Phi, psi and omega in degrees: 000131181293162183298321181295315180294321179295317179297320179293324178294320178296316179296324179294320178294322177294332183283339186303313180301324179292320179293322176297320178296321178297316179295319180296320178298316181295314179295320179298320179294319178296318179293320178296321178295316179296321179295320178298314182300313185287313183292320178294322177295319177297317181296315181296318179294331177288321179284322180239089186298342181286352175264136174270146181301317183296330180285337183269350183294317183294315177299322180288326174296328177296324176299318180295320179298317180297312180299316181295322179300310180292329177295315180293316179298316180296319178296322177293319176296320177299323176297318178292325179296329174301323177292313183299314184296327179277316190277319185301314177298337177275359182060041178252162180284136180273357179278171177094173183275162179278137179231156170279122184288349178268307181263351176064019177274139180287137179292140178290160180297322181290339178278347182269004178292124182302141176066298183294326179298319179294317180295320182293330178272359183058031177070027180223154176294139181294333186263304185263352175068016175284152187288148172254130183301140177290351178298328183300306178292332179294314179297317179299320180292314181297314180295320178298318180293316180297319177297316184295316181293311182290314183295316183291321179290326178286323180295326177273003177061034179267337190248343185274123176287149179060023185226082179086182182286146180274342182244135178300118185292335183203132182293349173270002185287143174241155185303138174265106186261129174226174185296321181297316181294316180297321178294320179295318177297318177299319179300317183288320180290327175295319177298318178296317179298319179296317179297321177296316181298313179297316181296319180291324178295316179289331176297329176278000179079019181255150177290150180293128179294146181295328180295322179290321177297319178295319178299317179297318181295318182292315185285317184279312180284311178296323179296327179289323175292323180285331183224085185302331180297348178294345177293325178063302182244156182281164174276343179279164169270124183233051183287176182294340182285349182284150180301154180299139178090348179253137179081013176293135183238134359283150182290163178297142182082009182289313181288142184284338182288114178069020182243170179279114183295334180298322178296316180296318180295322177295317178301314180296314181300315180290325177298313180293319181298312180295324179293316181291322177297318178297319179298316178296318181294311182291330175295321177295324178295314182284349180300334179296336178268320191257330182206069186295337181265010180293137178211104185287345178268309185275332182220065186292339182255006181289159182295324179292323177293323177297323178295322178295318179296318177298321179297319177299317181294319180299317181285332182296328182298304177292331180297319179291322185288314187251353178097162185290336180287307185289340182295337176297318176295321178298317180296318179297315178298317181295323180293318177296318178295320179296321177296321178292321178297327179298340178273350180272139185297321185291338183255359183291336179280353179266154180282168185294326178295321178296319179293321178293321182296318182283345176276338182299314178297329177292315179295322177296321178296320178297318179298315179293323183291322184250020191303310183299313180294324179294320178294319182291340182288335182061014177248314177294143181302119180199179180290344179246015180287153175291162179299322179297317180298317179293318181294317179297316180296320180298311180289335174297319176294322180296334181274353183304316179299343180284329181244348171252068191259017178286121180279109182299335182282354176284346177271151176298143179297137184250019180158340183296318181256315186277337181074013182257013179290158178165191179287125186269080171234170184298329182296314181294326177297317179299319181297314182293321178295321179294321179292320181293326181273003178067013177286330181219068189296338183258014186301312185284345177270326184281328180182119196271337181191182178269064180287131179262066184258000000 
């Protein structure tokens, strides 16, 4: 057997466990879905004997279809975000097909399947056999799960406050889908995708690209003006302590049909203003942890000041989506998650701001997933929270610099100044060395990574 054929045979044998894992994941998901359909139907029929198990199978199968749809969409978006996170900081175009930057061969369509494509290739390029970072399927999985949880619960109207009934009226019930609900779900998944992109870029130690910031401003701020129902909750506090008739939500004139648009514009303007002010204030509070030397007056162009501006933008995304009240809870969850990530070996080489940034989309997903219950608790920070709940949450955010005291600037810059930040795997090192030695000067222009989009 020739050397090339022998090497390919060895690589094929190494690939087998990964392919087996891909098949096992697919079969496992199908079995889990079947178990959910059957066991949930049995449980409902036991609690409500007037329902037959056979009659409940189709509605529960519908739940699986909805979840799977959002999971596939989210994984595909995560695949695209891998492209965005790598190319935008390099000021490259995110359009076009994925190529191997070493051999310049275009990836096959079957290799672009999210998660399963990486496993089927055993994490290597099909042509040149160089490694593909495991970060790609991890990002696809995380984004897919967040999309599936948030999208399926919102479509069934279980998680959105002030938006339909909180209890399923009938176990034979199927989601009532309308244009307003679909638009709101689209608004939220776009916000989540933007938060993931920003968080992953900062996790790599790179400054947020201006194009991504502009996209966030247009979609989130412009989207709220185009679709006022995207506010979901008011900017005012409408707790139980308010007089009767005041703070009723939604307020009169809220819907644009047959209503005074000036009232709606004022509501939108104040909602955005309070959210952005809250983002700026809490970013200044957290600056003691992430960028203590930031000074927008004396050093507006310094690296620490740039980190502060990025922190404001990162917090502004969930603040606009859930409001200035609930963003305190999101920040607390993200800070706890960032502290936990600091104990993980794979994240210890990243700065504290990067860990906090990548934790924000997870915390935002939790807020969206449990939004209705959190508002009803009157304890979690929200527009209907008690005064004690708001005060405790506020001072909880103020204490974050006391226990999240890792100074991110103590780490070497990973992209803010040198522009060399990125995914730290052997493949990226090879690409940069090849570019520096002029052996492959167009590598990063022709195809920047093994994106499985």
